[in-house]
PyMOL commands that place a pseudoatom at each C-alpha (Angstrom):
pseudoatom trace, name=CA, resn=UNK, resi=1, chain=A, elem=C, hetatm=0, pos=[88.739, -17.760, -8.981]
pseudoatom trace, name=CA, resn=UNK, resi=2, chain=A, elem=C, hetatm=0, pos=[87.184, -20.690, -7.194]
pseudoatom trace, name=CA, resn=UNK, resi=3, chain=A, elem=C, hetatm=0, pos=[88.709, -21.724, -3.913]
pseudoatom trace, name=CA, resn=UNK, resi=4, chain=A, elem=C, hetatm=0, pos=[87.301, -25.244, -4.081]
pseudoatom trace, name=CA, resn=UNK, resi=5, chain=A, elem=C, hetatm=0, pos=[87.032, -27.712, -6.959]
pseudoatom trace, name=CA, resn=UNK, resi=6, chain=A, elem=C, hetatm=0, pos=[83.561, -28.066, -8.328]
pseudoatom trace, name=CA, resn=UNK, resi=7, chain=A, elem=C, hetatm=0, pos=[82.270, -31.086, -10.208]
pseudoatom trace, name=CA, resn=UNK, resi=8, chain=A, elem=C, hetatm=0, pos=[79.436, -29.236, -11.981]
pseudoatom trace, name=CA, resn=UNK, resi=9, chain=A, elem=C, hetatm=0, pos=[80.415, -26.371, -14.229]
pseudoatom trace, name=CA, resn=UNK, resi=10, chain=A, elem=C, hetatm=0, pos=[77.344, -24.209, -14.104]
pseudoatom trace, name=CA, resn=UNK, resi=11, chain=A, elem=C, hetatm=0, pos=[76.733, -20.763, -12.670]
pseudoatom trace, name=CA, resn=UNK, resi=12, chain=A, elem=C, hetatm=0, pos=[75.055, -21.979, -9.487]
pseudoatom trace, name=CA, resn=UNK, resi=13, chain=A, elem=C, hetatm=0, pos=[77.827, -24.397, -8.597]
pseudoatom trace, name=CA, resn=UNK, resi=14, chain=A, elem=C, hetatm=0, pos=[80.717, -22.066, -9.391]
pseudoatom trace, name=CA, resn=UNK, resi=15, chain=A, elem=C, hetatm=0, pos=[79.076, -19.075, -7.697]
pseudoatom trace, name=CA, resn=UNK, resi=16, chain=A, elem=C, hetatm=0, pos=[78.718, -21.059, -4.489]
pseudoatom trace, name=CA, resn=UNK, resi=17, chain=A, elem=C, hetatm=0, pos=[82.485, -21.475, -4.088]
pseudoatom trace, name=CA, resn=UNK, resi=18, chain=A, elem=C, hetatm=0, pos=[83.799, -18.266, -5.638]
pseudoatom trace, name=CA, resn=UNK, resi=19, chain=A, elem=C, hetatm=0, pos=[84.672, -15.060, -3.832]
pseudoatom trace, name=CA, resn=UNK, resi=20, chain=A, elem=C, hetatm=0, pos=[81.807, -13.419, -5.676]
pseudoatom trace, name=CA, resn=UNK, resi=21, chain=A, elem=C, hetatm=0, pos=[79.484, -16.138, -4.349]
pseudoatom trace, name=CA, resn=UNK, resi=22, chain=A, elem=C, hetatm=0, pos=[80.611, -15.462, -0.790]
pseudoatom trace, name=CA, resn=UNK, resi=23, chain=A, elem=C, hetatm=0, pos=[79.881, -11.750, -1.233]
pseudoatom trace, name=CA, resn=UNK, resi=24, chain=A, elem=C, hetatm=0, pos=[76.566, -12.494, -2.896]
pseudoatom trace, name=CA, resn=UNK, resi=25, chain=A, elem=C, hetatm=0, pos=[75.437, -14.723, -0.028]
pseudoatom trace, name=CA, resn=UNK, resi=26, chain=A, elem=C, hetatm=0, pos=[76.321, -12.037, 2.523]
pseudoatom trace, name=CA, resn=UNK, resi=27, chain=A, elem=C, hetatm=0, pos=[74.601, -9.383, 0.392]
pseudoatom trace, name=CA, resn=UNK, resi=28, chain=A, elem=C, hetatm=0, pos=[71.382, -11.394, 0.094]
pseudoatom trace, name=CA, resn=UNK, resi=29, chain=A, elem=C, hetatm=0, pos=[71.361, -12.172, 3.810]
pseudoatom trace, name=CA, resn=UNK, resi=30, chain=A, elem=C, hetatm=0, pos=[71.826, -8.480, 4.705]
pseudoatom trace, name=CA, resn=UNK, resi=31, chain=A, elem=C, hetatm=0, pos=[69.191, -7.248, 2.226]
pseudoatom trace, name=CA, resn=UNK, resi=32, chain=A, elem=C, hetatm=0, pos=[66.606, -9.767, 3.432]
pseudoatom trace, name=CA, resn=UNK, resi=33, chain=A, elem=C, hetatm=0, pos=[67.332, -8.825, 7.050]
pseudoatom trace, name=CA, resn=UNK, resi=34, chain=A, elem=C, hetatm=0, pos=[66.929, -5.093, 6.260]
pseudoatom trace, name=CA, resn=UNK, resi=35, chain=A, elem=C, hetatm=0, pos=[63.768, -5.615, 4.211]
pseudoatom trace, name=CA, resn=UNK, resi=36, chain=A, elem=C, hetatm=0, pos=[65.380, -4.642, 0.889]
pseudoatom trace, name=CA, resn=UNK, resi=37, chain=A, elem=C, hetatm=0, pos=[64.836, -8.040, -0.684]
pseudoatom trace, name=CA, resn=UNK, resi=38, chain=A, elem=C, hetatm=0, pos=[63.107, -11.359, -0.237]
pseudoatom trace, name=CA, resn=UNK, resi=39, chain=A, elem=C, hetatm=0, pos=[63.940, -15.012, -0.662]
pseudoatom trace, name=CA, resn=UNK, resi=40, chain=A, elem=C, hetatm=0, pos=[61.964, -16.610, -3.487]
pseudoatom trace, name=CA, resn=UNK, resi=41, chain=A, elem=C, hetatm=0, pos=[62.939, -20.205, -2.816]
pseudoatom trace, name=CA, resn=UNK, resi=42, chain=A, elem=C, hetatm=0, pos=[64.881, -22.505, -0.533]
pseudoatom trace, name=CA, resn=UNK, resi=43, chain=A, elem=C, hetatm=0, pos=[68.251, -22.188, -2.290]
pseudoatom trace, name=CA, resn=UNK, resi=44, chain=A, elem=C, hetatm=0, pos=[70.524, -19.327, -1.173]
pseudoatom trace, name=CA, resn=UNK, resi=45, chain=A, elem=C, hetatm=0, pos=[70.599, -17.754, -4.643]
pseudoatom trace, name=CA, resn=UNK, resi=46, chain=A, elem=C, hetatm=0, pos=[66.807, -17.596, -5.050]
pseudoatom trace, name=CA, resn=UNK, resi=47, chain=A, elem=C, hetatm=0, pos=[66.349, -13.937, -4.224]
pseudoatom trace, name=CA, resn=UNK, resi=48, chain=A, elem=C, hetatm=0, pos=[64.571, -10.860, -5.539]
pseudoatom trace, name=CA, resn=UNK, resi=49, chain=A, elem=C, hetatm=0, pos=[65.468, -7.358, -4.409]
pseudoatom trace, name=CA, resn=UNK, resi=50, chain=A, elem=C, hetatm=0, pos=[68.288, -4.837, -4.253]
pseudoatom trace, name=CA, resn=UNK, resi=51, chain=A, elem=C, hetatm=0, pos=[71.481, -5.864, -6.034]
pseudoatom trace, name=CA, resn=UNK, resi=52, chain=A, elem=C, hetatm=0, pos=[74.867, -4.078, -5.947]
pseudoatom trace, name=CA, resn=UNK, resi=53, chain=A, elem=C, hetatm=0, pos=[74.481, -3.065, -9.582]
pseudoatom trace, name=CA, resn=UNK, resi=54, chain=A, elem=C, hetatm=0, pos=[71.455, -0.941, -8.600]
pseudoatom trace, name=CA, resn=UNK, resi=55, chain=A, elem=C, hetatm=0, pos=[73.916, 1.570, -7.134]
pseudoatom trace, name=CA, resn=UNK, resi=56, chain=A, elem=C, hetatm=0, pos=[75.428, 2.131, -10.576]
pseudoatom trace, name=CA, resn=UNK, resi=57, chain=A, elem=C, hetatm=0, pos=[71.982, 2.946, -11.972]
pseudoatom trace, name=CA, resn=UNK, resi=58, chain=A, elem=C, hetatm=0, pos=[71.330, 5.291, -9.065]
pseudoatom trace, name=CA, resn=UNK, resi=59, chain=A, elem=C, hetatm=0, pos=[74.663, 7.024, -9.637]
pseudoatom trace, name=CA, resn=UNK, resi=60, chain=A, elem=C, hetatm=0, pos=[73.844, 7.658, -13.306]
pseudoatom trace, name=CA, resn=UNK, resi=61, chain=A, elem=C, hetatm=0, pos=[70.374, 8.985, -12.483]
pseudoatom trace, name=CA, resn=UNK, resi=62, chain=A, elem=C, hetatm=0, pos=[71.703, 11.211, -9.698]
pseudoatom trace, name=CA, resn=UNK, resi=63, chain=A, elem=C, hetatm=0, pos=[74.392, 12.664, -11.969]
pseudoatom trace, name=CA, resn=UNK, resi=64, chain=A, elem=C, hetatm=0, pos=[71.932, 13.375, -14.785]
pseudoatom trace, name=CA, resn=UNK, resi=65, chain=A, elem=C, hetatm=0, pos=[69.259, 14.774, -12.448]
pseudoatom trace, name=CA, resn=UNK, resi=66, chain=A, elem=C, hetatm=0, pos=[71.899, 17.055, -10.886]
pseudoatom trace, name=CA, resn=UNK, resi=67, chain=A, elem=C, hetatm=0, pos=[72.605, 18.595, -14.276]
pseudoatom trace, name=CA, resn=UNK, resi=68, chain=A, elem=C, hetatm=0, pos=[75.962, 16.925, -14.949]
pseudoatom trace, name=CA, resn=UNK, resi=69, chain=A, elem=C, hetatm=0, pos=[76.534, 16.740, -18.708]
pseudoatom trace, name=CA, resn=UNK, resi=70, chain=A, elem=C, hetatm=0, pos=[76.491, 13.324, -20.337]
pseudoatom trace, name=CA, resn=UNK, resi=71, chain=A, elem=C, hetatm=0, pos=[80.202, 13.232, -21.257]
pseudoatom trace, name=CA, resn=UNK, resi=72, chain=A, elem=C, hetatm=0, pos=[81.276, 14.009, -17.688]
pseudoatom trace, name=CA, resn=UNK, resi=73, chain=A, elem=C, hetatm=0, pos=[78.783, 11.535, -16.213]
pseudoatom trace, name=CA, resn=UNK, resi=74, chain=A, elem=C, hetatm=0, pos=[80.075, 8.840, -18.577]
pseudoatom trace, name=CA, resn=UNK, resi=75, chain=A, elem=C, hetatm=0, pos=[83.656, 9.542, -17.491]
pseudoatom trace, name=CA, resn=UNK, resi=76, chain=A, elem=C, hetatm=0, pos=[82.688, 9.297, -13.803]
pseudoatom trace, name=CA, resn=UNK, resi=77, chain=A, elem=C, hetatm=0, pos=[80.700, 6.068, -14.197]
pseudoatom trace, name=CA, resn=UNK, resi=78, chain=A, elem=C, hetatm=0, pos=[83.150, 4.444, -16.603]
pseudoatom trace, name=CA, resn=UNK, resi=79, chain=A, elem=C, hetatm=0, pos=[80.699, 3.984, -19.478]
pseudoatom trace, name=CA, resn=UNK, resi=80, chain=A, elem=C, hetatm=0, pos=[82.517, 4.060, -22.818]
pseudoatom trace, name=CA, resn=UNK, resi=81, chain=A, elem=C, hetatm=0, pos=[79.495, 4.189, -25.115]
pseudoatom trace, name=CA, resn=UNK, resi=82, chain=A, elem=C, hetatm=0, pos=[76.415, 6.379, -25.065]
pseudoatom trace, name=CA, resn=UNK, resi=83, chain=A, elem=C, hetatm=0, pos=[74.276, 3.331, -25.805]
pseudoatom trace, name=CA, resn=UNK, resi=84, chain=A, elem=C, hetatm=0, pos=[75.267, 1.583, -22.574]
pseudoatom trace, name=CA, resn=UNK, resi=85, chain=A, elem=C, hetatm=0, pos=[75.107, 4.822, -20.572]
pseudoatom trace, name=CA, resn=UNK, resi=86, chain=A, elem=C, hetatm=0, pos=[71.515, 5.366, -21.712]
pseudoatom trace, name=CA, resn=UNK, resi=87, chain=A, elem=C, hetatm=0, pos=[70.587, 1.852, -20.536]
pseudoatom trace, name=CA, resn=UNK, resi=88, chain=A, elem=C, hetatm=0, pos=[71.461, 3.041, -17.044]
pseudoatom trace, name=CA, resn=UNK, resi=89, chain=A, elem=C, hetatm=0, pos=[69.833, 6.458, -17.425]
pseudoatom trace, name=CA, resn=UNK, resi=90, chain=A, elem=C, hetatm=0, pos=[66.292, 5.308, -16.770]
pseudoatom trace, name=CA, resn=UNK, resi=91, chain=A, elem=C, hetatm=0, pos=[63.783, 8.092, -17.367]
pseudoatom trace, name=CA, resn=UNK, resi=92, chain=A, elem=C, hetatm=0, pos=[60.813, 8.111, -15.018]
pseudoatom trace, name=CA, resn=UNK, resi=93, chain=A, elem=C, hetatm=0, pos=[57.214, 8.866, -15.959]
pseudoatom trace, name=CA, resn=UNK, resi=94, chain=A, elem=C, hetatm=0, pos=[57.462, 12.009, -13.824]
pseudoatom trace, name=CA, resn=UNK, resi=95, chain=A, elem=C, hetatm=0, pos=[60.400, 13.239, -15.906]
pseudoatom trace, name=CA, resn=UNK, resi=96, chain=A, elem=C, hetatm=0, pos=[58.412, 12.674, -19.107]
pseudoatom trace, name=CA, resn=UNK, resi=97, chain=A, elem=C, hetatm=0, pos=[55.451, 14.646, -17.711]
pseudoatom trace, name=CA, resn=UNK, resi=98, chain=A, elem=C, hetatm=0, pos=[57.795, 17.427, -16.586]
pseudoatom trace, name=CA, resn=UNK, resi=99, chain=A, elem=C, hetatm=0, pos=[59.320, 17.640, -20.069]
pseudoatom trace, name=CA, resn=UNK, resi=100, chain=A, elem=C, hetatm=0, pos=[55.899, 17.856, -21.714]
pseudoatom trace, name=CA, resn=UNK, resi=101, chain=A, elem=C, hetatm=0, pos=[54.796, 20.526, -19.211]
pseudoatom trace, name=CA, resn=UNK, resi=102, chain=A, elem=C, hetatm=0, pos=[57.818, 22.624, -20.251]
pseudoatom trace, name=CA, resn=UNK, resi=103, chain=A, elem=C, hetatm=0, pos=[56.803, 22.338, -23.914]
pseudoatom trace, name=CA, resn=UNK, resi=104, chain=A, elem=C, hetatm=0, pos=[53.199, 23.261, -23.107]
pseudoatom trace, name=CA, resn=UNK, resi=105, chain=A, elem=C, hetatm=0, pos=[54.297, 26.241, -20.986]
pseudoatom trace, name=CA, resn=UNK, resi=106, chain=A, elem=C, hetatm=0, pos=[56.515, 27.604, -23.766]
pseudoatom trace, name=CA, resn=UNK, resi=107, chain=A, elem=C, hetatm=0, pos=[53.723, 27.257, -26.337]
pseudoatom trace, name=CA, resn=UNK, resi=108, chain=A, elem=C, hetatm=0, pos=[51.268, 29.085, -24.058]
pseudoatom trace, name=CA, resn=UNK, resi=109, chain=A, elem=C, hetatm=0, pos=[53.801, 31.853, -23.380]
pseudoatom trace, name=CA, resn=UNK, resi=110, chain=A, elem=C, hetatm=0, pos=[54.424, 32.306, -27.118]
pseudoatom trace, name=CA, resn=UNK, resi=111, chain=A, elem=C, hetatm=0, pos=[50.720, 32.981, -27.837]
for i in range(1, 111): cmd.bond("trace and resi %d" % i, "trace and resi %d" % (i + 1))
show_as sticks, trace
zoom trace
């Protein structure tokens, strides 16, 4: 995986010389330039902001919010267990309020 020998065997050192590290550097540079992230220190890896994995979370939320059933969404996203799928299916406060409004509306209509 690494294209250059590395004397230290830790994540920072190996990431610097791996293909993944090259992508990560370019990603961070692009996100900072676009305003989607910020550097938190002097080192290249000290960054807070958008990460590629955020797109997987967005895909799960978009599928669920579009009404795609869980089994189909799991097949599309490649999640094999419901437990892991639900870690990506982040429910917003707005969705919780909407769900409770539905319950309240049904109770009022039943009276």
